[in-house]
C-alpha beads as a LAMMPS data file, in Angstrom:
LAMMPS data file: protein, C-alpha beads

184 atoms
183 bonds

1 atom types
1 bond types

-500.0 500.0 xlo xhi
-500.0 500.0 ylo yhi
-500.0 500.0 zlo zhi

Masses

1 110.0

Atoms # bond

1 1 1 456.687 338.241 264.655
2 1 1 455.816 337.746 261.014
3 1 1 459.376 338.250 259.827
4 1 1 461.972 337.225 262.435
5 1 1 464.821 337.767 259.971
6 1 1 463.968 341.498 259.838
7 1 1 462.396 342.151 263.242
8 1 1 464.831 341.409 266.041
9 1 1 462.714 342.547 269.001
10 1 1 460.570 340.128 270.939
11 1 1 459.042 342.950 272.998
12 1 1 459.250 346.764 272.883
13 1 1 462.255 348.227 274.707
14 1 1 461.648 349.013 278.363
15 1 1 461.621 352.525 279.783
16 1 1 465.019 351.938 281.408
17 1 1 466.656 350.690 278.215
18 1 1 465.093 353.555 276.252
19 1 1 466.470 356.074 278.753
20 1 1 469.996 354.653 278.455
21 1 1 469.888 354.837 274.665
22 1 1 468.390 358.337 274.610
23 1 1 471.143 359.768 276.831
24 1 1 473.231 360.522 273.757
25 1 1 470.530 362.842 272.377
26 1 1 471.727 366.401 273.109
27 1 1 469.388 368.297 275.404
28 1 1 470.536 371.738 274.220
29 1 1 471.062 373.655 270.994
30 1 1 469.449 372.477 267.765
31 1 1 470.647 368.881 267.477
32 1 1 469.745 366.377 264.785
33 1 1 469.119 362.861 266.082
34 1 1 468.381 359.845 263.900
35 1 1 466.898 356.544 265.002
36 1 1 467.457 353.413 262.962
37 1 1 464.863 350.664 263.312
38 1 1 462.558 352.476 265.737
39 1 1 459.891 349.756 265.593
40 1 1 456.858 350.697 267.692
41 1 1 458.555 353.780 269.114
42 1 1 459.489 352.898 272.689
43 1 1 462.876 354.608 272.314
44 1 1 461.349 357.287 270.079
45 1 1 459.226 358.530 272.979
46 1 1 462.262 358.913 275.218
47 1 1 464.358 360.633 272.530
48 1 1 461.527 363.088 271.829
49 1 1 461.198 363.830 275.544
50 1 1 464.931 364.439 275.950
51 1 1 465.673 366.281 272.692
52 1 1 466.220 370.034 272.889
53 1 1 463.225 372.135 271.747
54 1 1 465.031 373.271 268.574
55 1 1 466.104 369.726 267.728
56 1 1 465.206 367.593 264.751
57 1 1 464.273 363.939 265.279
58 1 1 464.215 361.538 262.339
59 1 1 463.420 357.823 262.385
60 1 1 464.371 355.422 259.580
61 1 1 462.125 352.356 259.471
62 1 1 462.332 349.685 256.768
63 1 1 458.874 348.184 257.304
64 1 1 456.141 350.346 255.683
65 1 1 453.490 349.276 258.210
66 1 1 455.695 350.126 261.165
67 1 1 456.596 353.458 259.543
68 1 1 452.894 354.335 259.186
69 1 1 452.230 353.322 262.785
70 1 1 455.151 355.399 264.040
71 1 1 454.033 358.422 261.996
72 1 1 450.597 358.269 263.609
73 1 1 451.942 357.770 267.103
74 1 1 454.732 360.381 266.913
75 1 1 453.656 363.279 264.670
76 1 1 456.650 365.403 265.742
77 1 1 459.123 362.848 264.401
78 1 1 460.118 362.785 260.730
79 1 1 459.558 359.130 259.899
80 1 1 461.375 357.882 256.812
81 1 1 460.332 354.580 255.263
82 1 1 463.784 353.534 254.075
83 1 1 466.860 351.366 254.479
84 1 1 469.638 352.208 256.965
85 1 1 472.125 351.094 254.308
86 1 1 471.217 354.325 252.498
87 1 1 471.261 356.608 255.540
88 1 1 473.487 359.278 253.999
89 1 1 471.326 359.456 250.885
90 1 1 468.086 359.588 252.912
91 1 1 469.420 362.478 254.985
92 1 1 470.840 364.310 251.976
93 1 1 467.377 364.220 250.355
94 1 1 466.168 366.158 253.415
95 1 1 468.987 368.696 253.355
96 1 1 470.891 367.162 256.269
97 1 1 474.663 366.907 255.908
98 1 1 475.470 365.556 259.372
99 1 1 473.843 364.560 262.639
100 1 1 474.684 364.783 266.326
101 1 1 473.589 361.282 267.269
102 1 1 472.362 358.013 265.803
103 1 1 470.424 355.607 268.010
104 1 1 469.861 352.140 266.640
105 1 1 467.299 349.472 267.383
106 1 1 468.491 347.312 264.494
107 1 1 468.938 343.560 265.108
108 1 1 472.721 343.534 264.603
109 1 1 473.150 339.876 265.530
110 1 1 470.924 338.917 262.580
111 1 1 473.170 340.710 260.062
112 1 1 476.213 339.276 258.353
113 1 1 479.544 341.087 258.738
114 1 1 479.216 342.915 255.407
115 1 1 475.804 344.326 256.370
116 1 1 477.045 345.334 259.818
117 1 1 479.998 347.181 258.295
118 1 1 477.887 348.789 255.567
119 1 1 475.389 350.266 258.022
120 1 1 478.088 351.314 260.498
121 1 1 479.917 353.004 257.619
122 1 1 476.799 355.061 256.937
123 1 1 476.532 355.926 260.640
124 1 1 480.175 357.039 260.822
125 1 1 479.761 359.171 257.702
126 1 1 476.779 361.071 259.127
127 1 1 477.982 361.559 262.722
128 1 1 481.451 362.755 261.739
129 1 1 484.129 363.259 264.384
130 1 1 481.923 364.786 267.063
131 1 1 478.722 362.738 266.937
132 1 1 477.701 359.732 268.997
133 1 1 476.205 356.331 268.280
134 1 1 474.146 354.142 270.610
135 1 1 472.675 350.713 270.105
136 1 1 471.736 347.754 272.254
137 1 1 472.092 344.005 272.322
138 1 1 470.252 341.305 274.188
139 1 1 472.516 339.777 276.795
140 1 1 471.706 336.222 275.731
141 1 1 472.924 336.875 272.155
142 1 1 476.518 337.665 273.145
143 1 1 477.708 334.054 272.750
144 1 1 476.524 334.121 269.123
145 1 1 479.360 334.569 266.604
146 1 1 477.536 337.430 264.861
147 1 1 477.059 339.288 268.169
148 1 1 480.720 338.875 269.136
149 1 1 481.702 339.965 265.638
150 1 1 479.523 343.070 265.951
151 1 1 481.155 344.029 269.260
152 1 1 484.594 343.618 267.656
153 1 1 483.467 345.687 264.665
154 1 1 482.320 348.486 266.993
155 1 1 485.709 348.426 268.713
156 1 1 487.448 348.631 265.327
157 1 1 485.165 351.484 264.225
158 1 1 485.178 353.736 267.315
159 1 1 487.888 354.869 269.734
160 1 1 485.394 354.813 272.598
161 1 1 482.937 351.934 273.064
162 1 1 481.239 351.762 276.452
163 1 1 479.020 348.846 277.416
164 1 1 476.411 349.757 280.006
165 1 1 475.275 347.492 282.773
166 1 1 472.592 345.007 281.858
167 1 1 469.045 346.316 282.055
168 1 1 467.389 343.387 283.790
169 1 1 463.959 345.027 283.579
170 1 1 463.938 344.628 279.812
171 1 1 462.446 341.600 278.045
172 1 1 464.841 340.005 277.350
173 1 1 467.603 341.628 279.425
174 1 1 469.789 343.939 277.334
175 1 1 472.679 346.378 277.533
176 1 1 473.755 349.354 275.443
177 1 1 476.843 350.135 273.438
178 1 1 477.611 353.885 273.612
179 1 1 480.167 354.853 270.974
180 1 1 482.110 358.022 270.176
181 1 1 485.044 359.208 268.106
182 1 1 484.965 357.173 264.897
183 1 1 488.390 355.985 263.796
184 1 1 489.720 357.339 260.485

Bonds

1 1 1 2
2 1 2 3
3 1 3 4
4 1 4 5
5 1 5 6
6 1 6 7
7 1 7 8
8 1 8 9
9 1 9 10
10 1 10 11
11 1 11 12
12 1 12 13
13 1 13 14
14 1 14 15
15 1 15 16
16 1 16 17
17 1 17 18
18 1 18 19
19 1 19 20
20 1 20 21
21 1 21 22
22 1 22 23
23 1 23 24
24 1 24 25
25 1 25 26
26 1 26 27
27 1 27 28
28 1 28 29
29 1 29 30
30 1 30 31
31 1 31 32
32 1 32 33
33 1 33 34
34 1 34 35
35 1 35 36
36 1 36 37
37 1 37 38
38 1 38 39
39 1 39 40
40 1 40 41
41 1 41 42
42 1 42 43
43 1 43 44
44 1 44 45
45 1 45 46
46 1 46 47
47 1 47 48
48 1 48 49
49 1 49 50
50 1 50 51
51 1 51 52
52 1 52 53
53 1 53 54
54 1 54 55
55 1 55 56
56 1 56 57
57 1 57 58
58 1 58 59
59 1 59 60
60 1 60 61
61 1 61 62
62 1 62 63
63 1 63 64
64 1 64 65
65 1 65 66
66 1 66 67
67 1 67 68
68 1 68 69
69 1 69 70
70 1 70 71
71 1 71 72
72 1 72 73
73 1 73 74
74 1 74 75
75 1 75 76
76 1 76 77
77 1 77 78
78 1 78 79
79 1 79 80
80 1 80 81
81 1 81 82
82 1 82 83
83 1 83 84
84 1 84 85
85 1 85 86
86 1 86 87
87 1 87 88
88 1 88 89
89 1 89 90
90 1 90 91
91 1 91 92
92 1 92 93
93 1 93 94
94 1 94 95
95 1 95 96
96 1 96 97
97 1 97 98
98 1 98 99
99 1 99 100
100 1 100 101
101 1 101 102
102 1 102 103
103 1 103 104
104 1 104 105
105 1 105 106
106 1 106 107
107 1 107 108
108 1 108 109
109 1 109 110
110 1 110 111
111 1 111 112
112 1 112 113
113 1 113 114
114 1 114 115
115 1 115 116
116 1 116 117
117 1 117 118
118 1 118 119
119 1 119 120
120 1 120 121
121 1 121 122
122 1 122 123
123 1 123 124
124 1 124 125
125 1 125 126
126 1 126 127
127 1 127 128
128 1 128 129
129 1 129 130
130 1 130 131
131 1 131 132
132 1 132 133
133 1 133 134
134 1 134 135
135 1 135 136
136 1 136 137
137 1 137 138
138 1 138 139
139 1 139 140
140 1 140 141
141 1 141 142
142 1 142 143
143 1 143 144
144 1 144 145
145 1 145 146
146 1 146 147
147 1 147 148
148 1 148 149
149 1 149 150
150 1 150 151
151 1 151 152
152 1 152 153
153 1 153 154
154 1 154 155
155 1 155 156
156 1 156 157
157 1 157 158
158 1 158 159
159 1 159 160
160 1 160 161
161 1 161 162
162 1 162 163
163 1 163 164
164 1 164 165
165 1 165 166
166 1 166 167
167 1 167 168
168 1 168 169
169 1 169 170
170 1 170 171
171 1 171 172
172 1 172 173
173 1 173 174
174 1 174 175
175 1 175 176
176 1 176 177
177 1 177 178
178 1 178 179
179 1 179 180
180 1 180 181
181 1 181 182
182 1 182 183
183 1 183 184
């Protein structure tokens, strides 16, 4: 981990965690699904497998090297080397006004409150009233003030925030936040 302040993962997400996150990707119609911070693509593989044939899968990765790697590994995914803080702008440049789901692998507990709110604001803007948002947290980070603050921010931002059971077969163990119905 050359840059622990920007890379929050100690190991790629497990198959089980990836499956839980990818559940919000619609399996019918022509959905648009965006990943934030896809890293090496563990979740990307599961989203691609689950996504409806007419769907569009985009991945926003800040690190140029990781973006190149992901592009080579997942040619069917539109990889965008960009910042999640500019999600709306990045999608608008590609002719996308709204999305059905956003799945995040971003290290939320490493962000200050302003950054958490800024990125979540972008997510809410692009998913609208009917979209869904999924992210995960490592179980051991929950005592951290920034992790507790993020959970509270999710609960302020969405009417529905469901925490899944812990995925013990992930390194380290993690759980997902599945969120719907952004508050006005």
